N, C-alpha and C positions, 0 to 999 in steps of 0.2 A: 552796726549788726542789731536783727530786730530779736526778738525776743524766741519768732518760727524757725529765724534764721540757728540761733542758737541750738533749740529743739534737735532739726534734725542735724545738725555737728554730732551733740548727744545719741542721736540715731546710731552713725554713723560711728561715731566712737566705739558702742555697746555693740555691735557686731562684728567689731573686729577684737572685742576681750579690752577694749582699756577701758574698767572698768572708771578707776581717780580722771580722765578727759570725758567722761562722758557724763559723770555725775557734774563734775565743773561744770561743765555746759548748761547741765538741767539748770544748776543753782541761776547762771547766769538770766536761762531763757524768766526761772520763776523770780526773780529779781525786779525784770524788766515789766511782766504779766502773771499776776498771780495766776489769773483766770488762765493762764497755758497747758497744757497738758503735756509739758515735761512736770507738771506736780505730779501725774498718775505712774509716768516714766519714774521716778524717781523713787517713789515709794516705791515702785516694783523692786528695784532695785534695791536701796531697802531692807524691804522685805527680804530678798534673797540670802544676802550677807549675815544678818540674822538669823537664819534658820537651825538650827543644833537639833541634829536627832543622837540620844547618846545612842539610842539601840544600833543605829548605825557604824559608828564607829567602836560601843564595843556588844560586839554578837551573843 
């Protein structure tokens, strides 16, 4: 598979909410092509999982 194939597969998993497989496929795409759009897609997922707002959990 090519980096683009892994990127597209990662997008399919992301749409289904299967975050683990989405990240795994993005990492494969990045390993094959460090300039892949998977870099940005993975960063967006990382940012989403790192988001934490105490005020939303403790009003």
